[in-house]
N, CA, C and O atoms as a GROMACS GRO file, in nm:
protein
  604
    1MET      N    1   7.502  -1.380   2.137
    1MET     CA    2   7.462  -1.510   2.186
    1MET      C    3   7.310  -1.516   2.185
    1MET      O    4   7.241  -1.417   2.207
    2ILE      N    5   7.262  -1.634   2.159
    2ILE     CA    6   7.119  -1.658   2.158
    2ILE      C    7   7.087  -1.748   2.277
    2ILE      O    8   7.161  -1.841   2.308
    3SER      N    9   6.976  -1.718   2.343
    3SER     CA   10   6.934  -1.807   2.451
    3SER      C   11   6.782  -1.811   2.458
    3SER      O   12   6.712  -1.721   2.410
    4VAL      N   13   6.733  -1.916   2.518
    4VAL     CA   14   6.591  -1.929   2.551
    4VAL      C   15   6.587  -1.962   2.700
    4VAL      O   16   6.644  -2.061   2.745
    5LEU      N   17   6.518  -1.875   2.775
    5LEU     CA   18   6.506  -1.892   2.919
    5LEU      C   19   6.371  -1.952   2.950
    5LEU      O   20   6.269  -1.908   2.895
    6GLN      N   21   6.370  -2.048   3.036
    6GLN     CA   22   6.244  -2.105   3.081
    6GLN      C   23   6.244  -2.104   3.233
    6GLN      O   24   6.331  -2.162   3.298
    7ARG      N   25   6.143  -2.035   3.289
    7ARG     CA   26   6.127  -2.038   3.434
    7ARG      C   27   6.070  -2.175   3.468
    7ARG      O   28   5.966  -2.215   3.414
    8VAL      N   29   6.137  -2.246   3.557
    8VAL     CA   30   6.098  -2.384   3.584
    8VAL      C   31   6.075  -2.407   3.733
    8VAL      O   32   6.129  -2.337   3.818
    9ARG      N   33   5.992  -2.505   3.759
    9ARG     CA   34   5.977  -2.555   3.896
    9ARG      C   35   6.086  -2.656   3.925
    9ARG      O   36   6.132  -2.671   4.038
   10GLU      N   37   6.128  -2.726   3.818
   10GLU     CA   38   6.241  -2.819   3.826
   10GLU      C   39   6.284  -2.851   3.684
   10GLU      O   40   6.206  -2.843   3.590
   11ALA      N   41   6.410  -2.889   3.670
   11ALA     CA   42   6.463  -2.930   3.540
   11ALA      C   43   6.585  -3.017   3.562
   11ALA      O   44   6.655  -3.007   3.662
   12ARG      N   45   6.608  -3.104   3.462
   12ARG     CA   46   6.728  -3.188   3.468
   12ARG      C   47   6.772  -3.221   3.326
   12ARG      O   48   6.696  -3.211   3.230
   13VAL      N   49   6.899  -3.260   3.316
   13VAL     CA   50   6.958  -3.303   3.190
   13VAL      C   51   7.014  -3.443   3.211
   13VAL      O   52   7.090  -3.468   3.304
   14ASP      N   53   6.975  -3.534   3.121
   14ASP     CA   54   7.026  -3.670   3.124
   14ASP      C   55   7.114  -3.693   3.001
   14ASP      O   56   7.083  -3.645   2.892
   15VAL      N   57   7.222  -3.767   3.019
   15VAL     CA   58   7.310  -3.811   2.911
   15VAL      C   59   7.335  -3.960   2.933
   15VAL      O   60   7.381  -4.001   3.040
   16GLU      N   61   7.306  -4.039   2.832
   16GLU     CA   62   7.327  -4.184   2.838
   16GLU      C   63   7.261  -4.246   2.961
   16GLU      O   64   7.319  -4.334   3.026
   17GLY      N   65   7.141  -4.199   2.994
   17GLY     CA   66   7.063  -4.254   3.103
   17GLY      C   67   7.098  -4.205   3.242
   17GLY      O   68   7.035  -4.245   3.339
   18ALA      N   69   7.198  -4.118   3.253
   18ALA     CA   70   7.239  -4.065   3.383
   18ALA      C   71   7.209  -3.915   3.390
   18ALA      O   72   7.233  -3.842   3.294
   19THR      N   73   7.158  -3.871   3.504
   19THR     CA   74   7.133  -3.728   3.524
   19THR      C   75   7.266  -3.660   3.554
   19THR      O   76   7.338  -3.699   3.646
   20ILE      N   77   7.298  -3.558   3.473
   20ILE     CA   78   7.425  -3.487   3.492
   20ILE      C   79   7.405  -3.347   3.547
   20ILE      O   80   7.501  -3.286   3.594
   21GLY      N   81   7.284  -3.294   3.542
   21GLY     CA   82   7.254  -3.162   3.596
   21GLY      C   83   7.108  -3.157   3.638
   21GLY      O   84   7.021  -3.206   3.567
   22ARG      N   85   7.082  -3.096   3.755
   22ARG     CA   86   6.945  -3.090   3.806
   22ARG      C   87   6.929  -2.966   3.892
   22ARG      O   88   7.017  -2.932   3.971
   23ILE      N   89   6.816  -2.897   3.875
   23ILE     CA   90   6.780  -2.786   3.962
   23ILE      C   91   6.634  -2.799   4.004
   23ILE      O   92   6.555  -2.865   3.937
   24GLY      N   93   6.602  -2.734   4.113
   24GLY     CA   94   6.463  -2.715   4.153
   24GLY      C   95   6.415  -2.587   4.087
   24GLY      O   96   6.444  -2.565   3.970
   25PRO      N   97   6.343  -2.501   4.158
   25PRO     CA   98   6.295  -2.376   4.100
   25PRO      C   99   6.412  -2.291   4.050
   25PRO      O  100   6.515  -2.280   4.116
   26GLY      N  101   6.394  -2.231   3.933
   26GLY     CA  102   6.498  -2.145   3.876
   26GLY      C  103   6.480  -2.127   3.728
   26GLY      O  104   6.368  -2.122   3.677
   27LEU      N  105   6.592  -2.118   3.657
   27LEU     CA  106   6.592  -2.096   3.513
   27LEU      C  107   6.667  -2.206   3.440
   27LEU      O  108   6.782  -2.236   3.472
   28LEU      N  109   6.601  -2.264   3.343
   28LEU     CA  110   6.667  -2.349   3.244
   28LEU      C  111   6.703  -2.256   3.130
   28LEU      O  112   6.617  -2.186   3.076
   29VAL      N  113   6.830  -2.253   3.093
   29VAL     CA  114   6.876  -2.162   2.988
   29VAL      C  115   6.942  -2.244   2.878
   29VAL      O  116   7.048  -2.304   2.898
   30LEU      N  117   6.879  -2.244   2.762
   30LEU     CA  118   6.939  -2.302   2.642
   30LEU      C  119   7.022  -2.190   2.580
   30LEU      O  120   6.972  -2.079   2.562
   31VAL      N  121   7.148  -2.218   2.547
   31VAL     CA  122   7.238  -2.112   2.504
   31VAL      C  123   7.320  -2.154   2.382
   31VAL      O  124   7.365  -2.268   2.372
   32CYS      N  125   7.338  -2.059   2.290
   32CYS     CA  126   7.413  -2.082   2.167
   32CYS      C  127   7.506  -1.964   2.141
   32CYS      O  128   7.462  -1.849   2.136
   33ALA      N  129   7.633  -1.993   2.123
   33ALA     CA  130   7.727  -1.891   2.080
   33ALA      C  131   7.720  -1.883   1.928
   33ALA      O  132   7.716  -1.984   1.858
   34GLU      N  133   7.720  -1.760   1.878
   34GLU     CA  134   7.719  -1.737   1.733
   34GLU      C  135   7.856  -1.688   1.688
   34GLU      O  136   7.938  -1.643   1.768
   35ARG      N  137   7.878  -1.700   1.558
   35ARG     CA  138   8.003  -1.650   1.501
   35ARG      C  139   8.021  -1.504   1.539
   35ARG      O  140   7.928  -1.424   1.528
   36GLY      N  141   8.140  -1.469   1.583
   36GLY     CA  142   8.169  -1.331   1.622
   36GLY      C  143   8.143  -1.300   1.768
   36GLY      O  144   8.182  -1.193   1.816
   37ASP      N  145   8.079  -1.391   1.841
   37ASP     CA  146   8.056  -1.367   1.983
   37ASP      C  147   8.188  -1.374   2.059
   37ASP      O  148   8.282  -1.443   2.019
   38THR      N  149   8.193  -1.299   2.169
   38THR     CA  150   8.312  -1.294   2.254
   38THR      C  151   8.269  -1.309   2.400
   38THR      O  152   8.151  -1.327   2.430
   39GLU      N  153   8.366  -1.300   2.488
   39GLU     CA  154   8.337  -1.303   2.631
   39GLU      C  155   8.244  -1.189   2.671
   39GLU      O  156   8.166  -1.203   2.765
   40ALA      N  157   8.251  -1.077   2.600
   40ALA     CA  158   8.166  -0.961   2.633
   40ALA      C  159   8.018  -0.998   2.619
   40ALA      O  160   7.936  -0.958   2.703
   41GLU      N  161   7.982  -1.072   2.515
   41GLU     CA  162   7.842  -1.114   2.499
   41GLU      C  163   7.803  -1.212   2.609
   41GLU      O  164   7.691  -1.206   2.661
   42ALA      N  165   7.894  -1.302   2.644
   42ALA     CA  166   7.865  -1.397   2.752
   42ALA      C  167   7.844  -1.323   2.884
   42ALA      O  168   7.754  -1.357   2.961
   43ASP      N  169   7.926  -1.223   2.911
   43ASP     CA  170   7.912  -1.144   3.034
   43ASP      C  171   7.778  -1.070   3.036
   43ASP      O  172   7.711  -1.067   3.139
   44ARG      N  173   7.739  -1.012   2.924
   44ARG     CA  174   7.611  -0.940   2.918
   44ARG      C  175   7.494  -1.035   2.931
   44ARG      O  176   7.394  -1.003   2.995
   45LEU      N  177   7.506  -1.154   2.871
   45LEU     CA  178   7.401  -1.254   2.884
   45LEU      C  179   7.386  -1.295   3.030
   45LEU      O  180   7.274  -1.299   3.082
   46LEU      N  181   7.494  -1.324   3.097
   46LEU     CA  182   7.487  -1.365   3.237
   46LEU      C  183   7.427  -1.255   3.323
   46LEU      O  184   7.343  -1.282   3.409
   47ALA      N  185   7.469  -1.131   3.302
   47ALA     CA  186   7.412  -1.020   3.379
   47ALA      C  187   7.261  -1.013   3.361
   47ALA      O  188   7.188  -0.991   3.458
   48LYS      N  189   7.215  -1.030   3.239
   48LYS     CA  190   7.071  -1.027   3.212
   48LYS      C  191   7.001  -1.145   3.278
   48LYS      O  192   6.895  -1.128   3.338
   49LEU      N  193   7.059  -1.265   3.269
   49LEU     CA  194   6.998  -1.384   3.329
   49LEU      C  195   6.979  -1.367   3.480
   49LEU      O  196   6.875  -1.403   3.535
   50LEU      N  197   7.079  -1.312   3.544
   50LEU     CA  198   7.074  -1.301   3.689
   50LEU      C  199   6.982  -1.190   3.738
   50LEU      O  200   6.932  -1.197   3.851
   51LYS      N  201   6.957  -1.090   3.657
   51LYS     CA  202   6.878  -0.973   3.701
   51LYS      C  203   6.738  -0.966   3.641
   51LYS      O  204   6.656  -0.888   3.687
   52LEU      N  205   6.710  -1.047   3.539
   52LEU     CA  206   6.580  -1.040   3.472
   52LEU      C  207   6.468  -1.072   3.570
   52LEU      O  208   6.469  -1.177   3.635
   53ARG      N  209   6.373  -0.982   3.581
   53ARG     CA  210   6.266  -0.995   3.681
   53ARG      C  211   6.149  -1.072   3.621
   53ARG      O  212   6.055  -1.013   3.568
   54ILE      N  213   6.156  -1.205   3.631
   54ILE     CA  214   6.051  -1.290   3.574
   54ILE      C  215   5.993  -1.387   3.677
   54ILE      O  216   5.921  -1.480   3.641
   55PHE      N  217   6.025  -1.365   3.805
   55PHE     CA  218   5.966  -1.443   3.914
   55PHE      C  219   5.867  -1.354   3.988
   55PHE      O  220   5.889  -1.233   4.001
   56CYS      N  221   5.761  -1.412   4.036
   56CYS     CA  222   5.654  -1.334   4.098
   56CYS      C  223   5.687  -1.292   4.241
   56CYS      O  224   5.748  -1.366   4.318
   57ASP      N  225   5.646  -1.169   4.273
   57ASP     CA  226   5.656  -1.120   4.410
   57ASP      C  227   5.530  -1.160   4.486
   57ASP      O  228   5.447  -1.234   4.434
   58ALA      N  229   5.516  -1.111   4.608
   58ALA     CA  230   5.401  -1.147   4.692
   58ALA      C  231   5.269  -1.102   4.630
   58ALA      O  232   5.165  -1.160   4.659
   59ALA      N  233   5.272  -1.000   4.546
   59ALA     CA  234   5.151  -0.950   4.482
   59ALA      C  235   5.121  -1.022   4.351
   59ALA      O  236   5.023  -0.991   4.284
   60GLY      N  237   5.206  -1.119   4.313
   60GLY     CA  238   5.184  -1.194   4.190
   60GLY      C  239   5.238  -1.126   4.065
   60GLY      O  240   5.211  -1.173   3.955
   61LYS      N  241   5.314  -1.019   4.081
   61LYS     CA  242   5.373  -0.949   3.966
   61LYS      C  243   5.514  -1.001   3.942
   61LYS      O  244   5.588  -1.029   4.037
   62MET      N  245   5.551  -1.014   3.815
   62MET     CA  246   5.688  -1.056   3.783
   62MET      C  247   5.781  -0.940   3.818
   62MET      O  248   5.798  -0.846   3.741
   63ASN      N  249   5.840  -0.950   3.936
   63ASN     CA  250   5.918  -0.839   3.989
   63ASN      C  251   6.044  -0.887   4.060
   63ASN      O  252   6.115  -0.806   4.122
   64ARG      N  253   6.074  -1.017   4.051
   64ARG     CA  254   6.190  -1.073   4.121
   64ARG      C  255   6.278  -1.150   4.023
   64ARG      O  256   6.230  -1.208   3.925
   65SER      N  257   6.406  -1.151   4.052
   65SER     CA  258   6.504  -1.219   3.966
   65SER      C  259   6.537  -1.356   4.023
   65SER      O  260   6.498  -1.389   4.135
   66VAL      N  261   6.609  -1.436   3.946
   66VAL     CA  262   6.655  -1.566   3.995
   66VAL      C  263   6.748  -1.547   4.115
   66VAL      O  264   6.751  -1.631   4.205
   67GLN      N  265   6.822  -1.438   4.118
   67GLN     CA  266   6.906  -1.408   4.233
   67GLN      C  267   6.821  -1.376   4.355
   67GLN      O  268   6.849  -1.423   4.465
   68ASP      N  269   6.717  -1.294   4.336
   68ASP     CA  270   6.626  -1.261   4.446
   68ASP      C  271   6.564  -1.387   4.505
   68ASP      O  272   6.546  -1.397   4.626
   69GLU      N  273   6.531  -1.481   4.418
   69GLU     CA  274   6.464  -1.604   4.458
   69GLU      C  275   6.559  -1.710   4.512
   69GLU      O  276   6.516  -1.805   4.578
   70GLY      N  277   6.689  -1.694   4.486
   70GLY     CA  278   6.785  -1.799   4.524
   70GLY      C  279   6.765  -1.925   4.442
   70GLY      O  280   6.796  -2.035   4.488
   71GLY      N  281   6.713  -1.908   4.320
   71GLY     CA  282   6.686  -2.022   4.233
   71GLY      C  283   6.810  -2.073   4.162
   71GLY      O  284   6.915  -2.007   4.162
   72GLY      N  285   6.797  -2.189   4.102
   72GLY     CA  286   6.908  -2.248   4.030
   72GLY      C  287   6.915  -2.201   3.885
   72GLY      O  288   6.817  -2.150   3.830
   73LEU      N  289   7.031  -2.218   3.826
   73LEU     CA  290   7.052  -2.199   3.682
   73LEU      C  291   7.096  -2.333   3.625
   73LEU      O  292   7.189  -2.395   3.676
   74LEU      N  293   7.029  -2.376   3.520
   74LEU     CA  294   7.070  -2.495   3.446
   74LEU      C  295   7.106  -2.448   3.306
   74LEU      O  296   7.017  -2.416   3.227
   75LEU      N  297   7.235  -2.444   3.275
   75LEU     CA  298   7.286  -2.393   3.147
   75LEU      C  299   7.312  -2.510   3.053
   75LEU      O  300   7.390  -2.600   3.084
   76VAL      N  301   7.245  -2.508   2.938
   76VAL     CA  302   7.252  -2.617   2.842
   76VAL      C  303   7.290  -2.560   2.706
   76VAL      O  304   7.221  -2.473   2.654
   77SER      N  305   7.400  -2.609   2.649
   77SER     CA  306   7.440  -2.564   2.516
   77SER      C  307   7.344  -2.620   2.411
   77SER      O  308   7.302  -2.735   2.418
   78GLN      N  309   7.310  -2.536   2.313
   78GLN     CA  310   7.219  -2.580   2.207
   78GLN      C  311   7.245  -2.500   2.080
   78GLN      O  312   7.188  -2.393   2.059
   79PHE      N  313   7.333  -2.553   1.994
   79PHE     CA  314   7.370  -2.481   1.873
   79PHE      C  315   7.253  -2.464   1.777
   79PHE      O  316   7.256  -2.375   1.692
   80THR      N  317   7.150  -2.545   1.790
   80THR     CA  318   7.036  -2.536   1.698
   80THR      C  319   6.957  -2.406   1.714
   80THR      O  320   6.873  -2.375   1.630
   81LEU      N  321   6.984  -2.329   1.820
   81LEU     CA  322   6.918  -2.198   1.832
   81LEU      C  323   6.960  -2.105   1.720
   81LEU      O  324   6.890  -2.008   1.691
   82ALA      N  325   7.074  -2.132   1.657
   82ALA     CA  326   7.123  -2.048   1.548
   82ALA      C  327   7.068  -2.091   1.412
   82ALA      O  328   7.116  -2.045   1.309
   83ALA      N  329   6.968  -2.177   1.412
   83ALA     CA  330   6.913  -2.230   1.286
   83ALA      C  331   6.860  -2.119   1.196
   83ALA      O  332   6.789  -2.028   1.241
   84ASP      N  333   6.895  -2.128   1.069
   84ASP     CA  334   6.839  -2.041   0.965
   84ASP      C  335   6.752  -2.129   0.878
   84ASP      O  336   6.800  -2.220   0.812
   85THR      N  337   6.623  -2.102   0.879
   85THR     CA  338   6.528  -2.183   0.802
   85THR      C  339   6.475  -2.108   0.680
   85THR      O  340   6.376  -2.151   0.620
   86SER      N  341   6.537  -1.998   0.644
   86SER     CA  342   6.487  -1.917   0.534
   86SER      C  343   6.514  -1.977   0.396
   86SER      O  344   6.450  -1.938   0.299
   87GLY      N  345   6.608  -2.072   0.386
   87GLY     CA  346   6.647  -2.124   0.256
   87GLY      C  347   6.586  -2.257   0.219
   87GLY      O  348   6.636  -2.323   0.127
   88GLY      N  349   6.482  -2.299   0.285
   88GLY     CA  350   6.422  -2.428   0.251
   88GLY      C  351   6.379  -2.501   0.375
   88GLY      O  352   6.351  -2.440   0.479
   89ASN      N  353   6.373  -2.632   0.364
   89ASN     CA  354   6.322  -2.712   0.474
   89ASN      C  355   6.429  -2.774   0.562
   89ASN      O  356   6.398  -2.833   0.666
   90ARG      N  357   6.554  -2.762   0.522
   90ARG     CA  358   6.663  -2.813   0.604
   90ARG      C  359   6.735  -2.694   0.666
   90ARG      O  360   6.790  -2.611   0.593
   91PRO      N  361   6.737  -2.684   0.800
   91PRO     CA  362   6.800  -2.568   0.862
   91PRO      C  363   6.950  -2.562   0.835
   91PRO      O  364   7.017  -2.665   0.822
   92SER      N  365   7.000  -2.441   0.826
   92SER     CA  366   7.143  -2.416   0.816
   92SER      C  367   7.190  -2.364   0.952
   92SER      O  368   7.120  -2.286   1.017
   93PHE      N  369   7.308  -2.407   0.993
   93PHE     CA  370   7.361  -2.365   1.122
   93PHE      C  371   7.491  -2.286   1.106
   93PHE      O  372   7.575  -2.286   1.196
   94THR      N  373   7.507  -2.221   0.992
   94THR     CA  374   7.631  -2.150   0.964
   94THR      C  375   7.655  -2.032   1.057
   94THR      O  376   7.769  -1.987   1.071
   95GLN      N  377   7.550  -1.980   1.121
   95GLN     CA  378   7.570  -1.868   1.212
   95GLN      C  379   7.616  -1.912   1.350
   95GLN      O  380   7.660  -1.829   1.430
   96ALA      N  381   7.607  -2.042   1.380
   96ALA     CA  382   7.656  -2.092   1.509
   96ALA      C  383   7.809  -2.083   1.509
   96ALA      O  384   7.874  -2.100   1.406
   97ALA      N  385   7.864  -2.056   1.625
   97ALA     CA  386   8.009  -2.054   1.638
   97ALA      C  387   8.065  -2.192   1.605
   97ALA      O  388   7.997  -2.293   1.624
   98ALA      N  389   8.187  -2.196   1.555
   98ALA     CA  390   8.255  -2.324   1.533
   98ALA      C  391   8.259  -2.400   1.665
   98ALA      O  392   8.265  -2.338   1.772
   99PRO      N  393   8.256  -2.534   1.660
   99PRO     CA  394   8.249  -2.611   1.784
   99PRO      C  395   8.354  -2.574   1.889
   99PRO      O  396   8.320  -2.563   2.007
  100ASP      N  397   8.479  -2.556   1.850
  100ASP     CA  398   8.581  -2.523   1.950
  100ASP      C  399   8.556  -2.387   2.014
  100ASP      O  400   8.578  -2.369   2.134
  101GLU      N  401   8.511  -2.292   1.935
  101GLU     CA  402   8.481  -2.158   1.988
  101GLU      C  403   8.352  -2.162   2.071
  101GLU      O  404   8.342  -2.095   2.174
  102GLY      N  405   8.254  -2.238   2.026
  102GLY     CA  406   8.130  -2.254   2.103
  102GLY      C  407   8.158  -2.314   2.240
  102GLY      O  408   8.103  -2.268   2.341
  103LEU      N  409   8.242  -2.417   2.244
  103LEU     CA  410   8.278  -2.479   2.371
  103LEU      C  411   8.353  -2.380   2.461
  103LEU      O  412   8.325  -2.372   2.580
  104ARG      N  413   8.445  -2.307   2.404
  104ARG     CA  414   8.521  -2.209   2.483
  104ARG      C  415   8.429  -2.106   2.546
  104ARG      O  416   8.443  -2.075   2.665
  105LEU      N  417   8.334  -2.053   2.469
  105LEU     CA  418   8.243  -1.952   2.522
  105LEU      C  419   8.142  -2.011   2.621
  105LEU      O  420   8.106  -1.946   2.719
  106TYR      N  421   8.098  -2.132   2.596
  106TYR     CA  422   8.008  -2.200   2.689
  106TYR      C  423   8.079  -2.222   2.822
  106TYR      O  424   8.024  -2.193   2.928
  107ASP      N  425   8.202  -2.274   2.817
  107ASP     CA  426   8.279  -2.296   2.939
  107ASP      C  427   8.303  -2.164   3.013
  107ASP      O  428   8.298  -2.160   3.136
  108TYR      N  429   8.329  -2.058   2.939
  108TYR     CA  430   8.349  -1.926   3.000
  108TYR      C  431   8.222  -1.882   3.071
  108TYR      O  432   8.227  -1.837   3.186
  109LEU      N  433   8.107  -1.895   3.004
  109LEU     CA  434   7.979  -1.857   3.064
  109LEU      C  435   7.953  -1.937   3.192
  109LEU      O  436   7.911  -1.880   3.293
  110VAL      N  437   7.976  -2.066   3.187
  110VAL     CA  438   7.954  -2.151   3.304
  110VAL      C  439   8.046  -2.109   3.419
  110VAL      O  440   8.001  -2.098   3.533
  111ALA      N  441   8.172  -2.085   3.390
  111ALA     CA  442   8.267  -2.045   3.495
  111ALA      C  443   8.226  -1.912   3.558
  111ALA      O  444   8.229  -1.896   3.680
  112ARG      N  445   8.187  -1.817   3.475
  112ARG     CA  446   8.143  -1.686   3.526
  112ARG      C  447   8.015  -1.700   3.607
  112ARG      O  448   7.999  -1.634   3.710
  113ALA      N  449   7.923  -1.784   3.560
  113ALA     CA  450   7.798  -1.806   3.634
  113ALA      C  451   7.828  -1.866   3.770
  113ALA      O  452   7.772  -1.822   3.871
  114ARG      N  453   7.916  -1.965   3.776
  114ARG     CA  454   7.949  -2.030   3.902
  114ARG      C  455   8.018  -1.933   3.999
  114ARG      O  456   8.006  -1.948   4.120
  115ALA      N  457   8.089  -1.836   3.945
  115ALA     CA  458   8.155  -1.736   4.030
  115ALA      C  459   8.056  -1.631   4.081
  115ALA      O  460   8.085  -1.560   4.178
  116SER      N  461   7.939  -1.622   4.017
  116SER     CA  462   7.842  -1.516   4.050
  116SER      C  463   7.715  -1.566   4.116
  116SER      O  464   7.640  -1.486   4.172
  117HIS      N  465   7.690  -1.696   4.110
  117HIS     CA  466   7.561  -1.749   4.156
  117HIS      C  467   7.584  -1.881   4.229
  117HIS      O  468   7.667  -1.961   4.186
  118PRO      N  469   7.512  -1.905   4.339
  118PRO     CA  470   7.544  -2.022   4.421
  118PRO      C  471   7.504  -2.157   4.363
  118PRO      O  472   7.563  -2.259   4.399
  119LEU      N  473   7.405  -2.162   4.274
  119LEU     CA  474   7.359  -2.292   4.223
  119LEU      C  475   7.355  -2.290   4.071
  119LEU      O  476   7.262  -2.237   4.011
  120VAL      N  477   7.458  -2.349   4.010
  120VAL     CA  478   7.468  -2.356   3.864
  120VAL      C  479   7.495  -2.500   3.826
  120VAL      O  480   7.592  -2.561   3.871
  121GLU      N  481   7.409  -2.554   3.743
  121GLU     CA  482   7.425  -2.689   3.689
  121GLU      C  483   7.435  -2.676   3.537
  121GLU      O  484   7.402  -2.571   3.481
  122THR      N  485   7.481  -2.784   3.471
  122THR     CA  486   7.500  -2.776   3.326
  122THR      C  487   7.458  -2.905   3.257
  122THR      O  488   7.438  -3.009   3.319
  123GLY      N  489   7.448  -2.892   3.126
  123GLY     CA  490   7.442  -3.008   3.040
  123GLY      C  491   7.585  -3.044   3.002
  123GLY      O  492   7.679  -3.007   3.072
  124ARG      N  493   7.601  -3.114   2.891
  124ARG     CA  494   7.734  -3.150   2.841
  124ARG      C  495   7.743  -3.104   2.696
  124ARG      O  496   7.663  -3.146   2.612
  125PHE      N  497   7.840  -3.020   2.668
  125PHE     CA  498   7.856  -2.964   2.534
  125PHE      C  499   7.867  -3.076   2.430
  125PHE      O  500   7.944  -3.170   2.448
  126ALA      N  501   7.791  -3.065   2.324
  126ALA     CA  502   7.793  -3.155   2.207
  126ALA      C  503   7.743  -3.296   2.237
  126ALA      O  504   7.758  -3.385   2.153
  127ALA      N  505   7.686  -3.318   2.354
  127ALA     CA  506   7.632  -3.451   2.387
  127ALA      C  507   7.488  -3.462   2.338
  127ALA      O  508   7.421  -3.362   2.314
  128ASP      N  509   7.443  -3.586   2.322
  128ASP     CA  510   7.302  -3.613   2.297
  128ASP      C  511   7.234  -3.609   2.432
  128ASP      O  512   7.244  -3.703   2.510
  129MET      N  513   7.163  -3.500   2.460
  129MET     CA  514   7.104  -3.477   2.592
  129MET      C  515   6.953  -3.490   2.585
  129MET      O  516   6.891  -3.459   2.483
  130GLN      N  517   6.895  -3.535   2.695
  130GLN     CA  518   6.752  -3.533   2.713
  130GLN      C  519   6.727  -3.432   2.825
  130GLN      O  520   6.775  -3.448   2.937
  131VAL      N  521   6.650  -3.328   2.792
  131VAL     CA  522   6.623  -3.221   2.886
  131VAL      C  523   6.479  -3.236   2.935
  131VAL      O  524   6.385  -3.238   2.855
  132HIS      N  525   6.463  -3.246   3.065
  132HIS     CA  526   6.332  -3.261   3.127
  132HIS      C  527   6.304  -3.136   3.209
  132HIS      O  528   6.391  -3.087   3.280
  133LEU      N  529   6.181  -3.084   3.198
  133LEU     CA  530   6.150  -2.965   3.275
  133LEU      C  531   6.002  -2.958   3.306
  133LEU      O  532   5.918  -3.014   3.237
  134VAL      N  533   5.973  -2.887   3.413
  134VAL     CA  534   5.838  -2.846   3.444
  134VAL      C  535   5.840  -2.695   3.435
  134VAL      O  536   5.888  -2.626   3.525
  135ASN      N  537   5.786  -2.644   3.324
  135ASN     CA  538   5.785  -2.501   3.299
  135ASN      C  539   5.687  -2.437   3.396
  135ASN      O  540   5.576  -2.487   3.414
  136ASP      N  541   5.727  -2.328   3.456
  136ASP     CA  542   5.647  -2.260   3.557
  136ASP      C  543   5.582  -2.137   3.494
  136ASP      O  544   5.650  -2.040   3.461
  137GLY      N  545   5.453  -2.142   3.478
  137GLY     CA  546   5.378  -2.027   3.425
  137GLY      C  547   5.284  -2.064   3.312
  137GLY      O  548   5.163  -2.057   3.335
  138PRO      N  549   5.327  -2.103   3.197
  138PRO     CA  550   5.466  -2.111   3.154
  138PRO      C  551   5.526  -1.973   3.124
  138PRO      O  552   5.458  -1.883   3.074
  139VAL      N  553   5.652  -1.960   3.156
  139VAL     CA  554   5.728  -1.840   3.122
  139VAL      C  555   5.848  -1.887   3.040
  139VAL      O  556   5.936  -1.956   3.090
  140THR      N  557   5.849  -1.848   2.912
  140THR     CA  558   5.958  -1.882   2.820
  140THR      C  559   5.994  -1.756   2.744
  140THR      O  560   5.909  -1.693   2.682
  141ILE      N  561   6.121  -1.717   2.750
  141ILE     CA  562   6.164  -1.589   2.693
  141ILE      C  563   6.286  -1.610   2.603
  141ILE      O  564   6.390  -1.658   2.650
  142PRO      N  565   6.275  -1.574   2.475
  142PRO     CA  566   6.394  -1.574   2.390
  142PRO      C  567   6.477  -1.450   2.418
  142PRO      O  568   6.422  -1.342   2.443
  143LEU      N  569   6.608  -1.464   2.415
  143LEU     CA  570   6.697  -1.352   2.446
  143LEU      C  571   6.818  -1.360   2.354
  143LEU      O  572   6.887  -1.462   2.348
  144ARG      N  573   6.843  -1.251   2.283
  144ARG     CA  574   6.960  -1.245   2.194
  144ARG      C  575   7.048  -1.130   2.240
  144ARG      O  576   7.001  -1.016   2.254
  145ILE      N  577   7.173  -1.159   2.264
  145ILE     CA  578   7.272  -1.058   2.302
  145ILE      C  579   7.364  -1.040   2.181
  145ILE      O  580   7.447  -1.126   2.152
  146ALA      N  581   7.348  -0.930   2.112
  146ALA     CA  582   7.426  -0.903   1.992
  146ALA      C  583   7.557  -0.834   2.030
  146ALA      O  584   7.564  -0.762   2.130
  147PRO      N  585   7.660  -0.856   1.949
  147PRO     CA  586   7.784  -0.782   1.975
  147PRO      C  587   7.758  -0.632   1.970
  147PRO      O  588   7.688  -0.583   1.882
  148SER      N  589   7.815  -0.560   2.066
  148SER     CA  590   7.797  -0.416   2.065
  148SER      C  591   7.907  -0.352   1.982
  148SER      O  592   8.010  -0.414   1.954
  149ALA      N  593   7.885  -0.230   1.943
  149ALA     CA  594   7.983  -0.158   1.861
  149ALA      C  595   8.115  -0.141   1.935
  149ALA      O  596   8.220  -0.130   1.872
  150ALA      N  597   8.111  -0.138   2.069
  150ALA     CA  598   8.232  -0.117   2.148
  150ALA      C  599   8.314  -0.244   2.162
  150ALA      O  600   8.430  -0.237   2.203
  151ASP      N  601   8.256  -0.361   2.128
  151ASP     CA  602   8.328  -0.488   2.146
  151ASP      C  603   8.433  -0.508   2.040
  151ASP      O  604   8.503  -0.609   2.040
   0.00000   0.00000   0.00000
């Protein structure tokens, strides 16, 4: 799975003029399932999201996680993270999971996140979304969870 994490002061997702997901301080996570991804990659991604120490402690060092901070998670599906631009000027998205599989894995990730963290909001899979954020830092981290040999 591919994701881009943004530490935010606030973020929201609008669809058709209505806000469908909103958080205060926390992580906005753009996420894409790739072909061959399974629940194991989603579980590893969630574990990393919840434990990654990218929030500042009292000394100003990035030493705290979103769990430590009690921050929100805003999970937004974004298949374009799988873009391959090596073959010209029009991106190819052949590495993205098929829509039905992408939705299944996104829903799985959201369900697992909600079972593990008190504040989880989402976008809407395959919708035309407008994502608004105030990036904090800015801190933006790309994260790829590849299938392991044991999967």
